[in-house]
C-alpha positions as CSV (number, residue, x, y, z in Angstrom):
1,M,63.8,67.8,326.2
2,G,63.0,69.2,330.0
3,T,66.0,68.0,331.0
4,R,67.7,69.0,327.9
5,R,66.5,72.7,328.3
6,R,67.2,72.7,331.9
7,R,71.2,71.5,331.4
8,L,71.4,74.2,328.6
9,S,70.0,77.0,331.0
10,R,72.8,75.6,333.9
11,R,75.3,76.0,331.3
12,G,74.0,79.9,329.9
13,F,73.3,78.7,326.6
14,L,70.2,79.9,327.0
15,G,69.2,83.1,328.5
16,A,66.0,85.2,328.2
17,A,65.8,88.7,327.7
18,G,63.2,91.4,326.8
19,A,63.4,91.9,323.3
20,A,61.2,95.4,322.3
21,G,63.6,97.1,320.6
22,A,66.6,95.1,321.4
23,T,69.5,95.4,318.9
24,A,72.6,93.5,318.7
25,A,74.9,95.4,320.7
26,G,72.8,94.3,323.8
27,L,72.8,90.6,323.0
28,G,75.9,89.5,324.7
29,I,75.1,86.5,327.2
30,A,75.5,89.3,330.0
31,T,73.2,90.4,329.5
32,A,71.1,87.9,328.6
33,T,69.4,86.8,332.2
34,A,66.9,90.1,332.0
35,G,64.0,87.9,331.3
36,T,62.2,85.2,333.6
37,A,61.1,83.3,330.5
38,S,62.2,79.2,331.3
39,A,64.3,77.8,329.0
40,A,62.3,74.7,329.3
41,G,60.1,76.2,326.7
42,A,62.1,77.8,324.5
43,G,61.9,77.5,320.4
44,R,57.9,75.5,321.1
45,A,55.0,77.0,319.3
46,G,52.5,78.6,321.2
47,S,54.7,79.3,324.1
48,G,54.5,83.2,322.9
49,I,58.2,82.4,323.4
50,D,60.8,83.3,320.0
51,L,64.7,81.7,320.2
52,A,66.9,83.8,319.3
53,L,70.3,82.7,317.5
54,V,73.0,85.0,318.3
55,N,76.7,86.2,317.6
56,G,77.5,83.0,315.0
57,R,78.3,82.3,311.5
58,I,74.7,81.5,309.8
59,H,75.2,80.3,306.6
60,T,71.3,80.4,304.5
61,L,72.9,78.5,301.5
62,D,70.3,81.4,298.9
63,E,71.9,82.9,295.8
64,R,74.0,84.7,297.7
65,D,75.9,82.5,299.9
66,T,74.2,85.4,302.2
67,V,76.3,84.9,306.0
68,V,74.8,86.8,308.7
69,S,75.4,86.5,312.8
70,Q,71.6,86.5,314.0
71,V,68.2,84.5,313.2
72,L,64.9,84.9,314.5
73,I,62.9,82.1,315.0
74,R,59.3,82.6,315.7
75,D,56.4,79.8,315.8
76,G,58.5,77.2,313.9
77,R,59.5,79.2,311.2
78,I,62.5,81.5,310.2
79,A,60.6,85.2,311.6
80,Q,64.0,87.5,310.7
81,V,67.2,87.1,309.5
82,G,70.3,89.2,309.8
83,S,68.7,90.7,312.6
84,I,66.8,90.3,315.4
85,G,66.1,94.5,316.3
86,G,62.4,95.3,317.2
87,A,61.3,91.6,317.5
88,G,58.6,92.8,320.0
89,Q,58.1,90.4,322.4
90,R,59.4,88.1,324.3
91,Y,62.7,85.5,323.2
92,E,65.0,83.1,324.7
93,I,68.7,84.0,323.7
94,V,70.9,81.2,322.1
95,N,74.5,82.5,322.3
96,L,76.8,80.3,319.2
97,R,79.8,81.7,320.8
98,G,80.9,82.1,316.8
99,R,79.8,78.7,315.3
100,T,78.7,77.7,311.6
101,V,75.2,77.1,311.8
102,V,73.5,75.9,308.2
103,P,69.9,74.6,307.5
104,G,69.2,70.9,308.5
105,L,70.0,68.7,306.2
106,I,67.7,66.6,303.8
107,D,68.3,63.8,301.9
108,N,65.6,64.1,299.0
109,H,66.0,59.6,298.3
110,V,66.2,57.8,301.6
111,H,65.0,54.7,303.0
112,F,65.0,56.2,306.6
113,I,61.4,54.1,307.8
114,R,63.1,50.7,306.3
115,I,65.4,51.0,309.3
116,G,63.1,50.3,311.9
117,Q,63.7,46.7,310.7
118,A,66.6,46.5,311.7
119,A,67.7,43.2,313.4
120,G,68.8,43.3,316.9
121,H,70.4,46.3,318.0
122,D,71.6,48.6,314.9
123,V,74.6,50.4,315.5
124,R,74.3,52.8,312.5
125,A,77.3,55.1,313.5
126,L,79.7,52.8,312.6
127,E,79.3,55.3,309.2
128,T,81.1,57.4,310.9
129,A,84.0,55.5,311.8
130,F,87.2,55.1,309.2
131,S,89.9,52.5,311.3
132,I,89.4,49.9,313.0
133,E,89.9,51.3,316.5
134,A,87.5,53.8,315.7
135,A,84.9,51.1,314.9
136,Q,85.8,49.3,317.4
137,Q,85.2,52.2,319.7
138,V,81.4,53.1,318.2
139,I,80.4,49.6,319.1
140,A,82.0,50.0,322.8
141,A,80.2,52.4,323.4
142,K,76.7,51.4,321.6
143,A,77.5,48.1,323.8
144,A,77.6,50.0,327.1
145,T,73.5,51.2,326.3
146,V,72.9,47.9,325.7
147,A,71.6,44.5,328.1
148,P,74.3,42.1,327.7
149,G,73.2,39.1,325.3
150,E,71.7,41.4,323.3
151,F,72.7,41.5,319.2
152,L,74.6,44.2,318.2
153,T,74.4,44.7,314.4
154,A,75.3,46.9,311.5
155,L,74.2,45.0,308.1
156,A,74.1,47.3,305.6
157,G,75.2,50.8,305.2
158,I,78.9,50.2,305.7
159,A,81.7,49.0,303.7
160,P,85.5,47.3,304.5
161,R,87.3,49.6,302.9
162,Q,86.5,52.8,304.7
163,F,88.2,51.0,307.9
164,G,91.7,52.4,307.2
165,P,94.6,51.4,305.5
166,E,93.7,47.7,306.1
167,A,90.6,48.0,304.4
168,R,88.5,45.1,306.3
169,F,86.2,44.8,308.9
170,P,87.3,44.4,312.2
171,N,88.2,40.5,312.9
172,R,86.6,38.4,315.5
173,A,89.3,39.3,318.1
174,E,88.7,42.9,317.6
175,L,85.3,42.3,317.3
176,D,85.6,40.6,321.3
177,E,87.4,42.8,322.4
178,A,85.1,46.0,321.7
179,A,81.9,44.5,323.0
180,P,82.7,41.3,325.2
181,E,79.6,40.3,326.3
182,H,77.3,41.1,323.3
183,P,76.9,39.0,319.8
184,V,78.2,41.1,317.0
185,V,78.1,40.7,313.1
186,I,78.3,43.1,310.7
187,A,78.3,43.1,307.1
188,T,77.9,44.7,303.4
189,T,74.8,43.9,301.8
190,G,77.0,41.0,300.6
191,S,79.5,39.7,303.8
192,G,80.6,39.4,306.9
193,Q,82.5,39.3,310.2
194,A,80.9,38.0,313.7
195,N,82.7,38.1,317.1
196,T,82.9,34.6,318.9
197,L,78.9,35.2,320.7
198,G,77.6,36.4,317.7
199,R,79.4,33.5,315.8
200,D,77.6,30.8,317.9
201,R,74.5,32.3,318.3
202,L,74.0,32.5,314.7
203,R,75.4,28.9,314.3
204,A,72.5,27.9,316.8
205,L,69.9,29.7,314.5
206,G,71.3,27.4,311.1
207,V,73.3,29.8,309.7
208,T,77.0,29.6,307.7
209,V,79.5,31.7,310.2
210,L,83.1,30.0,309.9
211,D,85.3,29.5,312.7
212,D,86.7,33.2,311.8
213,G,84.1,34.7,312.3
214,T,83.2,35.4,308.6
215,V,79.9,35.7,307.6
216,P,80.1,34.2,303.9
217,N,76.2,35.8,303.3
218,Q,74.8,39.0,305.1
219,L,71.2,38.1,303.7
220,N,70.9,34.6,305.8
221,A,72.3,36.0,309.0
222,Y,69.6,39.0,308.6
223,T,66.7,36.1,307.8
224,A,67.7,34.5,310.9
225,L,67.5,38.0,313.4
226,A,64.5,38.9,311.3
227,A,62.8,36.0,313.3
228,F,62.6,38.1,316.5
229,I,61.8,41.7,315.0
230,T,58.4,42.8,316.6
231,Q,56.8,46.3,316.6
232,E,58.7,47.3,319.6
233,T,61.6,46.5,318.0
234,K,61.0,48.6,315.3
235,R,59.8,51.4,317.2
236,R,63.5,51.1,318.8
237,E,65.6,51.3,316.0
238,L,63.8,54.1,314.3
239,L,64.2,56.2,316.9
240,S,67.7,55.4,317.4
241,A,68.0,56.2,314.0
242,A,66.0,59.4,313.9
243,D,68.6,60.6,317.3
244,Y,71.4,59.7,315.1
245,A,70.1,61.8,312.0
246,L,69.2,64.6,314.8
247,S,73.0,64.4,316.2
248,L,74.3,64.8,312.5
249,G,71.9,67.6,311.7
250,L,70.1,65.2,309.2
251,T,66.2,67.5,310.1
252,T,64.2,66.2,307.1
253,C,64.2,62.6,305.4
254,M,62.0,61.9,302.0
255,D,61.9,58.7,302.2
256,D,61.5,55.8,299.6
257,H,59.6,53.0,301.1
258,G,61.5,51.1,299.0
259,S,60.6,47.1,297.1
260,A,57.3,45.9,298.4
261,G,56.4,42.8,299.2
262,G,60.3,41.1,298.6
263,P,63.3,39.7,300.7
264,P,63.0,40.0,304.4
265,G,63.5,43.7,305.6
266,T,61.3,45.3,302.7
267,L,57.7,47.2,303.8
268,D,54.8,45.4,303.5
269,R,52.9,47.3,301.6
270,V,50.0,47.2,304.3
271,T,51.6,47.4,307.5
272,G,55.0,48.5,306.7
273,H,54.6,52.1,308.4
274,D,52.8,50.8,311.4
275,H,55.8,51.7,313.8
276,Y,56.9,54.6,311.9
277,L,52.7,55.5,311.9
278,D,53.2,54.7,316.4
279,L,55.5,57.1,316.6
280,V,54.1,59.9,314.7
281,R,51.2,59.4,316.8
282,A,52.8,59.9,320.1
283,G,54.6,62.6,318.9
284,T,58.2,61.6,319.3
285,L,59.9,61.4,316.3
286,H,61.4,64.5,315.5
287,V,62.8,63.7,312.0
288,R,60.7,65.6,309.0
289,T,59.5,62.5,307.2
290,R,58.6,63.4,303.4
291,C,56.9,59.4,303.0
292,R,56.9,58.3,299.2
293,F,55.1,54.9,298.2
294,P,55.4,53.1,295.5
295,E,53.6,50.4,293.1
296,Q,56.3,48.7,290.6
297,N,54.3,46.2,288.9
298,D,50.7,47.0,288.9
299,P,49.1,50.1,287.0
300,A,45.7,49.2,289.1
301,I,47.0,48.8,292.6
302,L,48.8,52.1,291.3
303,Q,45.4,53.6,291.0
304,E,43.8,52.3,294.0
305,I,47.3,54.3,295.9
306,V,46.4,57.4,293.9
307,N,42.7,57.0,294.9
308,Q,43.1,56.1,298.7
309,R,46.0,58.4,300.2
310,W,45.2,62.0,300.6
311,R,48.4,63.7,298.6
312,E,50.3,66.4,300.6
313,F,48.4,65.2,303.4
314,G,49.6,65.7,307.3
315,S,51.3,67.9,309.6
316,D,54.5,70.3,308.5
317,L,56.1,67.6,310.1
318,H,55.0,64.4,308.9
319,Q,53.1,64.1,305.5
320,M,52.3,62.2,302.6
321,S,54.3,63.5,299.3
322,G,53.7,61.3,296.2
323,I,54.7,57.9,294.3
324,G,58.0,56.5,294.2
325,E,61.2,55.0,294.0
326,W,59.1,52.9,291.5
327,A,56.0,53.3,289.3
328,P,54.7,50.5,286.8
329,R,57.2,50.5,283.8
330,G,57.3,48.7,280.4
331,A,53.7,48.8,278.4
332,H,51.9,50.0,281.7
333,Y,54.2,53.6,282.0
334,Q,52.0,56.0,279.9
335,A,49.0,54.7,282.1
336,S,51.4,54.9,285.3
337,L,52.1,58.2,284.4
338,R,48.2,59.3,283.4
339,I,47.1,58.2,286.7
340,M,49.5,60.1,288.5
341,A,48.9,63.1,286.9
342,E,44.9,63.1,286.8
343,R,45.5,63.1,290.5
344,G,48.1,65.4,290.8
345,F,50.6,63.3,292.2
346,L,54.6,63.9,292.5
347,Y,56.6,61.0,291.3
348,H,60.2,60.7,292.3
349,Q,61.9,57.5,290.0
350,H,64.8,55.7,291.0
351,L,67.4,55.4,287.3
352,I,70.9,53.8,287.4
353,S,72.0,54.0,284.1
354,T,72.4,55.9,280.7
355,Q,69.8,53.7,278.8
356,E,67.0,54.0,281.8
357,I,67.3,57.4,281.8
358,Q,66.8,57.9,278.6
359,A,64.0,55.4,278.2
360,H,62.1,57.4,281.3
361,L,63.0,60.7,279.2
362,D,61.6,59.7,276.5
363,A,58.2,57.9,278.1
364,I,57.5,61.8,279.9
365,R,58.0,63.3,276.5
366,Q,55.0,61.3,275.1
367,F,53.5,61.6,278.1
368,V,53.7,65.7,277.4
369,T,52.5,65.2,274.0
370,E,49.8,63.3,274.4
371,R,48.0,64.5,277.3
372,P,48.4,68.5,277.1
373,D,45.6,69.0,279.2
374,L,46.6,67.3,282.9
375,P,49.6,69.6,285.0
376,S,52.6,69.0,283.3
377,P,56.2,67.2,285.3
378,A,57.0,70.8,286.3
379,E,53.6,71.6,287.9
380,L,53.3,68.1,288.6
381,H,57.1,67.9,290.8
382,W,58.6,65.2,288.7
383,S,61.4,64.1,289.4
384,L,64.4,62.0,288.7
385,G,66.5,60.2,290.7
386,H,70.3,58.3,291.1
387,I,70.7,59.4,287.3
388,S,73.7,57.7,287.4
389,G,75.5,57.8,283.8
390,L,73.6,60.8,282.8
391,T,74.7,62.9,279.9
392,E,74.6,66.8,278.9
393,A,72.2,66.1,276.0
394,Q,69.6,64.6,278.7
395,V,70.3,67.4,281.2
396,H,68.9,69.7,278.6
397,E,65.7,67.6,277.5
398,A,65.1,67.1,281.5
399,N,65.4,71.3,281.4
400,E,63.2,71.3,278.3
401,L,60.6,68.7,280.1
402,G,60.6,71.0,283.7
403,V,61.8,67.6,285.1
404,G,63.6,68.1,288.4
405,L,67.1,66.4,289.3
406,A,68.1,64.8,291.8
407,P,71.7,63.1,291.6
408,H,72.5,60.7,294.4
409,G,76.3,59.3,295.4
410,W,75.7,56.2,296.8
411,Q,78.2,55.2,294.6
412,Y,79.9,56.7,298.0
413,L,80.2,53.4,299.6
414,T,81.0,50.3,297.2
415,G,81.3,51.7,294.0
416,N,84.6,53.6,292.1
417,S,82.6,55.3,289.3
418,A,82.2,59.4,289.8
419,T,79.2,59.1,288.3
420,P,77.0,61.0,288.5
421,N,78.7,64.0,287.8
422,F,77.3,66.7,289.7
423,R,79.5,68.9,288.6
424,M,78.4,69.0,285.0
425,I,75.0,68.8,286.1
426,L,74.6,72.1,288.4
427,D,76.5,73.6,285.3
428,L,74.2,72.8,282.9
429,A,70.7,72.1,284.7
430,E,67.9,75.0,284.9
431,V,65.4,72.6,286.5
432,P,66.1,72.0,290.7
433,V,68.4,69.9,291.7
434,G,69.1,68.3,295.2
435,T,70.5,65.7,296.6
436,G,71.0,62.7,298.8
437,L,72.4,59.5,299.4
438,D,69.8,56.3,299.2
439,G,70.3,55.3,302.8
440,A,70.6,53.3,304.6
441,R,71.4,49.9,302.9
442,V,73.7,50.9,300.0
443,A,75.0,53.7,301.2
444,P,75.2,55.0,304.6
445,L,72.3,57.6,306.4
446,N,75.6,60.2,307.2
447,P,74.3,63.2,304.8
448,W,78.0,64.7,305.4
449,A,79.5,60.9,303.6
450,G,77.9,62.5,300.5
451,V,79.2,66.1,301.0
452,Y,82.9,64.2,301.2
453,F,81.8,62.8,298.1
454,M,80.7,65.4,295.7
455,A,83.4,68.1,297.3
456,T,86.6,65.6,298.0
457,G,85.9,63.0,295.0
458,R,86.9,60.1,296.8
459,H,84.8,57.2,298.3
460,S,84.5,55.2,301.2
461,G,87.9,53.9,300.7
462,G,89.3,57.4,300.4
463,Q,90.8,57.0,296.9
464,I,89.1,59.5,294.3
465,A,86.0,57.9,291.9
466,G,87.0,57.7,288.5
467,D,88.5,60.7,287.7
468,G,87.1,63.5,290.2
469,S,85.8,65.4,286.9
470,H,81.9,65.8,289.4
471,V,83.6,67.3,292.3
472,V,81.7,70.7,293.7
473,S,82.9,73.2,295.9
474,R,82.0,72.8,299.4
475,T,79.7,75.5,299.5
476,E,77.7,73.5,296.5
477,A,77.5,70.4,298.4
478,M,75.6,71.8,301.3
479,R,73.4,73.6,299.0
480,L,72.3,70.4,297.2
481,Y,71.7,69.1,300.6
482,A,70.3,71.8,302.4
483,G,69.1,74.9,299.7
484,P,65.9,76.3,299.5
485,Q,65.5,74.2,295.8
486,Q,65.2,70.8,297.7
487,G,61.6,71.9,299.6
488,W,60.7,71.7,295.5
489,F,61.0,67.8,295.2
490,S,58.1,67.9,297.9
491,K,56.4,70.9,296.5
492,E,57.7,72.5,299.6
493,E,60.1,75.3,298.3
494,D,58.4,78.1,299.7
495,R,59.0,77.0,303.3
496,L,61.8,73.4,303.2
497,G,65.5,73.9,303.0
498,G,67.6,77.3,303.1
499,I,67.2,80.1,306.2
500,G,64.9,82.6,304.7
501,V,61.5,84.6,306.3
502,G,58.9,82.1,306.6
503,R,60.9,79.3,306.1
504,F,60.7,76.0,308.8
505,A,63.4,76.8,311.7
506,D,65.3,73.6,310.9
507,L,69.0,74.3,311.8
508,A,72.0,72.6,313.1
509,V,74.6,73.7,314.8
510,L,78.1,72.3,313.4
511,K,81.1,71.4,315.1
512,A,83.6,72.7,313.1
513,D,83.0,74.9,310.1
514,V,83.3,72.9,307.8
515,F,83.5,75.7,304.9
516,D,87.0,76.1,305.8
517,T,89.6,73.9,304.6
518,R,91.5,74.8,307.1
519,A,89.5,73.7,310.3
520,V,88.2,70.7,308.0
521,P,90.6,69.1,306.0
522,D,89.1,67.0,303.2
523,A,89.2,63.6,305.2
524,A,87.4,65.2,308.0
525,V,84.9,66.4,306.1
526,R,82.4,62.9,306.7
527,E,82.8,63.2,310.1
528,M,81.1,66.7,310.7
529,S,78.7,66.4,313.4
530,S,76.1,69.2,315.2
531,V,76.0,70.4,318.2
532,L,73.0,71.5,318.6
533,T,70.2,70.2,316.2
534,I,66.5,72.7,315.8
535,V,63.7,71.3,314.2
536,G,60.9,73.8,313.8
537,G,62.2,75.9,316.1
538,R,62.8,73.3,318.9
539,V,65.5,71.8,319.8
540,V,65.5,68.3,319.3
541,H,69.9,67.1,319.9
542,D,71.7,69.1,322.3
543,A,75.7,68.1,322.0
544,G,76.9,70.1,326.1
545,L,79.5,71.4,323.3
546,V,78.6,74.6,323.1
């Protein structure tokens, strides 16, 4: 971080100023050298130095769509919005030079920690490549950072149809051209493609690969490579995923663990978070995380989880958050709801059909009717996720029960459906509504793919999904990802999401104005990125472009 800050200072991006009584007229870059504060301390809690963002278009994403030019950050929180006058102590100035700023994006259902289980060196940025040539460039860039002979992989979160008019993965020769010194294998959750070195190495591990590099079964390839995963590689891959997320302006991941005790790649119930905890203890993981824990089958284990885990425990940066994406259902479901409610646990449930949604709404209604002595779903912050096929009647029922709604556009990657209907949900919902993508296997980690899907109606192949009836405005899509209601899904509606006084200072300075359809055409939305990302008042990503 020190190196990045010094580079920013040399470029004149950060300047220090004595702040007492400062006004907007005195905040030009020419006057930002009056103070003596070091840029290396910018935004660091407890440093005694505040951070002032000026001369920007700062979208707060509040209910009035307020846009301001200045924000003051103090001790990791937003201290002033719209003016930094009267700050009263030393601060450093970030001259945005007219750039667009949004609150840090939040994914309220993502399998972020599980990315540490990636085999080889995960080329996660392939999510942002939309032609064969672009895919080659991304792979070549990754290869330049990895020792020759090391595997480059992307075994989920991408789909052939995203790669331009050809709608296919790069072939063996094209992958050879991109990474001649590295074995490469990329795939959907079904089949995939290897280069020559990748084909030969996988064959040596007993994996069936056709002569042209086609990998018929992605799981077989992953299972063979998973034998080489260690705690060190897990830490490396999670840090790499975090750097990628921050480069996109994704600052908070509400992690939903995933299936426990399942096939290779799932998290072990006891040791699955060890690599994540190592990074938390070391202070090197800068994505804000909220961890939910699953129990799919056994209410007795669920009871142990809620007894032994301290709900909402942790720092502002990393916290335990509740139960998700599963709880024991069927004959056990009422017992599960009671167990979670008695201990005050937040609960978020994965649902992917109209019938499944209704079964859960019926069960929650039964719980509310039979146990009025326990906290309500609204008080507990219970929510339904994915909700493909959600009907108007079911939105009204969720309103009545106080159950939050989290529509997720995971169909963007490989589906052709327009569900969930974001437009209808926003029009009818009276409960908090937030979003995410369910990455990074069935969907990308890249949140801009979700914004693109919601705001254009198009899936990863660039075609309209369904009849396009789910489309919302770009501002609405951005609010679903980064508005103040997103904090409700981790019981932090008073401080997480949006830009407002007292809220976490999580912001992304965008490379272009995503709200301007002329500056950023529809096809470019999913290629959006952040040139400067701030989490808790600290610069955690700097592309050096401001």
